[in-house]
N, C-alpha and C positions, 0 to 999 in steps of 0.2 A: 503492501501499499505507497501510494506516495501522499503527501499531504503539503499544499500549496496554499500562500497566502491572499489574497486580490488583496493590491494595493492604490486599484483604483479605476473608474470606471470612465467608457467613452462619453459622450455628452452632443451626442449634435441632435438638429430638427427637423429629419425628414422621416420620412416610412420605409419599414423596410424596404417594400417593393422600390422607391428611391434609390436606398441605396446598393440594392440590388443592379441597378440601371445603370450606374451612373457609380459603382466602384472602382474607386483608386483617385478618385475627382471630386471628394466629400471634403468640406471644411467642417473641424469639430473640434472639442474641449478635449484632452483626459483630464480631469477631474481625480485627482491623488491625493489619496485619505491624507487628512490632518499628522497623525502621525509616522506618517512618511515622510511628508515634505523637506526636511530638514535633506535626506538623500537628492531631492535635487540643486543644493545649490553650485553654480556653475555648469550649470546644463542649457542655460540660455549664451552659452557662445557655441553652440553648436549649431549648423545649419539644419540637420536633421533627425532622425530618431526610430530604432525599431524597435518596436508593440510587439509586445508579447504575449497575446492576449484568450482569455477559456470562449471558445465559441461557442457557448452557450445555448441559443436556440440550433443547434443542430439535435438531431434526435436520437435515436442511439443505431450508431452504427461502426457501432469495433466490425460486424463482418463484414464490414464493405472494403474488397478490394480492388474494384475494378469501375472508373467511374468515365463518363464523356470530360474534356475539357468546355461544359457550358459554356464559359466564357466568348467562347467564339458563335455563341450565337447573335450576340450583339453584332455581329460582324453580316447576317444576312443568311447563313448558313443551318440546314434544318442537321431537327438532333439525331437522323442515324446520318447524316454526314462525317458526324462528331466520329473521332478514333475513339476506340476502347483502350484505353490506358492502365497500366499499374495505380493506384490514390500516391504511390509517391514519387509518379512522375510528373502529378501534377498539382498547382497549387488549386485545387479543391478542398473546400474546408471540408466536402464529407471523407473525414478522415478516424481512422481506429481511435486516434487521441485528438478530440478536438479544442487542438490548439492552431497559433492561429501565430503571423510572423506578420506586420503588415511595417514599410521605412513611407515615413513620411517628413512633410517638411514641418519644421520649428515658425511659429509666425511669429509669436511669442510668450514667453512667461508673463502672467502676474501670481507672484509666490504661488498656490500648489496646483492651479491653472496653468495649462500647458495646452494653448492657439495650435491647431497643424491642422496642414491642406495632404492632400491625395489618401484618406481614409475610405477603407475599406471594410467598418462593423459597422455593425447596428447600435443603435441608441442604446444605452447600459450593458452595453459587451465587458464583461471583468478586465483589466488588466492585469495580467499576473507578473511584467518586469519590463523594465525600459532602460536600451542600454541606444548610446549617443552612437551613429554611423562613423565612422573615422576610414581611410584610405586602407586600413589593414583587410575591408571587409571587398573591397576592389581587385574582379578577378580580369587581367590585359587579355588571357587567353581560354576562350569556355567555347564550348559547341553545343547545338542543341540542336534536337529533330525538325526533318524538314521539313514537318507537317506545322512544326513552331514558328517558322523561319518567314512562310506567306503570311503571316498572319502579324506577326508581330517587327513594329521597324523599327526596335534596338539591337535585334537581333543581329549579327554579325552575317551576313550572307555570299 
């Protein structure tokens, strides 16, 4: 058994459906619980943060190991056109452990409130940890599957 402590919550003014449709383009606030606020000292000097979250709205998905990358539906593809992939080869929120990793841009800090852009999380999503983004996370050489290159303008072709 693993026990994790919630350090804060995501606050957005949008419906879950809107967040799904605009994933990665949402502005909101990470409200860090007051007892953890001291741990934010110095975070305002970083431009980006990694949020580790508990995907609290996921149903029991422990047995799901194959998924379709449904974000591609926004590009006009039909569900049956999407490749079936192992869940660990996707960023699907449907996972054996409902843990999310989100890169956001820090707009500003106000006490225990972090105003951020780039959220793909619902209102009230619990935050388990926050890590500042640094150049140590950048990989200059990487590869992605051909199907992903077609739909991600940031992928090297």
